[in-house]
N, C-alpha and C positions, 0 to 999 in steps of 0.2 A: 747437394742434390746431384744425383747422377743424371746423365742425359735422358735415360729412359723414364725416370721419375718426372723430369721436367716436361717431357712430351706428354706423359699421361696427365699431368696437372693442367697443361694447356688444353688438352682434349676435354677434360671435365669442365673446365672453365667455359669453353665455347658452348658446350651443351647447356650449362646453367644459364648463360647469357641468352641462348636461343629460346629457352623456355620463358625467361623473364620478359623478353621483348616479343613474344609470339603474338600477343594481342595487338601490340603497336604495329607490327608488320601487317597483320590482317586488316586492321583499320586503314593503314596507309594504302595497301593494294586495293581495298574496296573503294576508298575515296578516289583513287585514280580512275578506276573503272566507272564509277558513277559520273565523274566529270567527263569522261569520254563518251559514254552511252547517252547521258542526259535523259533519264527516264522522267525527270521533272526539272523545273527551273525555279529561280527565285520568284517569290510572290505567288507561286502555285499553292493551292490548298490541297493537302494530301492527308491520307490516313495510313499510319505505320503502326501495326500492332494495336495497342490500346490508346494511341495518341493521334489526335487530329488537330490540324492547325495550318498556318501559313508559313511557307519556307522562308526563313530570313537569311540563312547562311549555309553554304555548302563548302566545307573545308576538307583538307586532306584527312583529318582524323575523325570528324564528326559532322553531322547535319543538325542544324538548329531550326526548330519550328516554334512559332508563337501560337498558343492555343487561343480559342475564342474567348476564354476567360482572362486573357492577358498574361498567362504564364509562359516562360521560356523553357523548352524541353530540348536538351542536348542528347542526341542519339548517336552512339558509335556507328561508324559507317559499315562495320561488319554486320551489324544487326539490320541496318537499312538495306544492305545489298542482298541479304539472304531472306528477307521477309517479304510477303506480298504487300504491294504498295497500291493504294487506290488514289489516283490523281483526279480530284473532283473538278478541276478547272482545265482539263485537257482539251475539251471541246467548248465552243462558244455558247452552248446551251446544255441544259440539264433537266431531266424529267422528274416530276413529283407525282406520286400516286396518293390520292386523297379519297378515303372511303366515306360514304354517307348512306345511312339506312332510312328506308321509307316504310310507312305503315302498309300492312297487307291489303288494305282496302284502296290503295292508291291506284288510279288508272295509269299504267306504266307509260304508254305513248305520250300522254300529256306531261308526266313527270320528267321524262327525258328531254322534252322540248323546253320545259322551264329551266332545268339544270343547264342545258346547252346555252341558252340565252344569257344565263347568269354568268357563266364562265367567260363568254365572249366579251362581256363588258368590263372585265377586270384589267386594269392597267398593269403591265408587267408580264402578262401571259402572251407568249410569242405566237404569232400567226403561223410561222413555219419553224419547226414541224407542227402540224395541226394537232390540237388536243383530241383525246378520245374519251368517250363515255360509254361504259359497259355495265350491264347487270351481271353480277358475278355469283350470286347464290341466294338461297333462302335461309335466313338466320332464325334464331329462336324467337325474336320479336319483330323482325323487319326483313324486307327485301333489300339486299345489299347491292349498292352501286359503287363504282370506282371512277373517279375523274382522273385522267392521266394527261397532264399539261406540262408545257416546257417553259423554262425561264432562263435568264442568264445564270451562269453556274456558281457565282460566289455565294457563300453561305448566308450573308446578310440579306441578299436579294431573294434567295429561296425562302427564307423565313418571312420576309415582308410580304411577298406575293401570296404565300400560303395563308397568312392571316386574312388578307383581302379576299381571297377566294372563299374561305370559310364564311366570312361575313356576307358576301354576295349570295352564296348558296342558301344560307339561313334566311336572309331577307326575301329571296325569291320564293322559297317554300312558304313563308308566312303570307306573302301576298296572294299566292295561288291556293292557299288552303291545304297544302301538303303537310302531313304530320311526320315529324321525325321522332319515332317512339323511343322510349327508354325501356330497359329490361322489365318484363312483367312476370310475376310468379303467381300462379293460381293455387290456392290451398283448399282442399275439400275436407269437410268435417263429417265423420260418420257417427251414427248412433251405435255404440258398442253392444247394445242389447240386441240389435238386429243383425250384427255381424259377429258371431261367436266362432272362435278358432279352436275351441276345445273339442276333443274327441268324445263322442257319447260313450257312457259307461254301460249302457244296456240298450236293448232294442226299443224299449218303451221311451227311454230318454231320447 
């Protein structure tokens, strides 16, 4: 080999090595930036792309999360660094919006008072920030309300309190005689002899 051939071979080799290790370098650099910036920490519950779970490990190459179904997901740091991340446990409280529909014959002032008392008595609903109760629209079969309440941020606590709030709202409506309607469809039957769509063929007809 001549000197020029050797230099050219080394140049091609360095390019090939660069392409081969491109993803490794990207993940390494992204891992360093994640460790420096700390957008989330160990034991935080996050959403990255299609994955949601608890952060178990943040290494130089990847971030590992444990899903709520018990599965471990290893995500390359380059994907974590360039993807939108939702940190569910970044604050000490988290809001849940729960809808409930009431019959159109419901006296709304009374209904709001019943729902408000029901939510206040649920263990796990935080006093601060205070919960909100709004009427949001007229549905096909009901007047729709939304209860916006706050709980501790971890997923298990959110699910537990949501179940208790739903039970409390249903029991309060039953005691107060408030109806939570299901979708209703009304069908009208016509006598086709009285409603003819054909075009008359003559003036007499």
